[in-house]
N, C-alpha and C positions, 0 to 999 in steps of 0.2 A: 326393677329389672331382674328377671330370674335367669340363672345360669342353668342350662339344660344338661343333665347328666345322662349320657347315652349308655344303655345296657344292651348287649347282644350276645346270645349264646350260639356257639357253633360246635360242630362235631370235631372233637380232638383226637379220639382214638376209638377203634373198634377191634373186636377179637372174638374168636370162637370160645365157647364154654363146653368143656368135655364132661361126659358121663352124668348129664342132668336131663331131666324130663320137663317138657313144657307143661306148666300147670293148666293150660287151657286145652290144647289138642293132644297132649300126652305123647307127642313125638319126641324121640331122643336124638341128640347130636345136631339139632337144628337151631339151637339157641346161640345168640351172640350178645356180648355186652357192648354198650355204646357209652362213651364218656363225653359229656358236653361241658363246655367252659367258654371262657372269653375274658374280656376286660371291660371295665367301665371307663368311660371317657368324659372329661369336661371339655367341651368344644372338640378339639382334635387331640388333646393331650391325654394319654393313657394314665389313669390314676391308680388302679389296683386290679389284680385278677379277680374274677368272680368265683364264687364257690362252685366247685365242680359237681355236676349231676351225673349219676350213673343210672342207666336204664338197661333193661334186657329185652331183646327183640327176638321173636320166633319167625324164622324164615318159612315155616310150614303154614302157620295160620295167620301170619302177618300182624300179630298182636304185640304191642309194646307194653312192658310193665315197669313201674317204678321199683327200684331195687328194694326199698323198705317194705314193699308189699309181698315179697317172695319169701320162700322158706330158707331156713338157715343153711341148708346144704348148697343151695344155689348162691346165696350170698358168699359163702366160704369159697366156692368154686370161682366166683368172680374176683374175689380178693386175691386168690392164688394166681389167676391168669394175669391180673393187673400188676402183681408184684414182679412178674418176670419182665415186664416192660413199663417201668414207671414213667410218668409224664413229668418232665422238668419244667419249671417255671422260669422263663428268661427274665433277667433283671430289668430289662427295659419296660416291662409291664408295670413296674413300680415308679416310673418316671414322675408321675404327678405327685405321689406321696413324697418322693425325694425332694422335689421342688418346693412343695409346701413346707416340709420340715426345715429345709434350708432357709426359707424366708422367715419362718418362725424363730429359728435359732439366731439368725442374723439380727432380727428385730430385738430379741432379748439381749444380745451382745451390745447392740447400739444403745439400748436403754440403760444397761449397766454402765457403759462408758460415759453416757450423758450425765448420769447421776453422779459419777465421780467428778466430772468437770464442774457440775453445779455446786458441789460441796466446796470445791476449790474457789469458785467464783464468790460464794457467800463469805468465805473466810478472808478473801482478798478482793473486795469490791473495787470496781473502777468506774470512772466517769462514763456515762451513757449506758451502763448496764440497765436492762429492763427486767423488772420483776412482775410476774403474773400472779395475781392474788385471788383467793377465794375466801371471803369473810362473810360467814352466815349466808351462804348461797348467792352472794353478790360478787361477780367477777370484774376485776379491774386491773390496772397496771400502775407501777411506780417506776420512776426514772431517776437514776443517780446523777447528780450534777456536781458533787464535790465529795472528796474523801479526805479525812484527816487521820491522825494516828489512831484515835479511839472512836471517831464518829463518822456517820454517813449522812450526807445531806441529800434529801430526795424531793422530787416533785411528785405531787399527788395528781392522778388523773381525775378530772371533775366528772367523768362519766363512769357508770358501772352497768353491767349487763346481767341478765338472769342465766346466761350460758357462757361457756368459755369460747363459743363460736363468735367471731366478730371482734375479738380483742385486738387483732392486728389493725382493724379499721379505725379503732379509737386511739391507737398508739401513734398520735401525731403531736407535734410540738405545741400547737395552739390549745390542746386540751390539758396541758400541764400548767397549772397556775399556783395553787397553794403549795407551801413548802413545809417540810417536817425534818427534824433532826432525830436520828436514831443512833444509839450506841451500837457498836459492832456486836455486842452481846445480845441486844434486843433484836437486831437483824437476824442473828443466828437462831434465836428462839422462834421467830416468825417462820423461818424455814423448817426448823425441827418439828413445829406443830402443823406443818403443811398449809399454813395460811399463805405463805409464798410457796407455790407449787411448781414454778418453773422459772429458770433464770436464763436470759438470753444476752449474749455478748457479741457485739459486732466484730 
């Protein structure tokens, strides 16, 4: 599914250019500048203002020129006229970018907070904690069923997957049969080496 980005330019500003000659018909005082701009949208949400385009139009010969095609004196005259009436960019045109950045920073914040929680969970395991593991490309789960002062007793899931997707489906009681005892130091090492990459606590 592709999200369509809508781009549309419209005339934002126009004004007379004084003391310049049309490069096409050589008439004087009939040139005007036109500034085109707009915003890009994803669906109906404005994401960012488009780069503005400045063109020069002659009312005598009806010819329009791109600013970069014209002589330096015309460019300078356009810059001067535009400087007297600059176009301001309203903040709402950045709505999409602001939303996306907010989502990004919120996601980063949540990730940092979850990592802090996981570190605490590993240091202080509790019964029914679920550990998601990735050992040599095989994804599976472990379940804590007892914790003592120095040891953690876990159930091993008898199934493993080639992807982390689907782990929640195999995380059911009947799939836990074999047992293993780990010291808390061994458990911490598995987490530090990212063999346990996620800790879930109800």
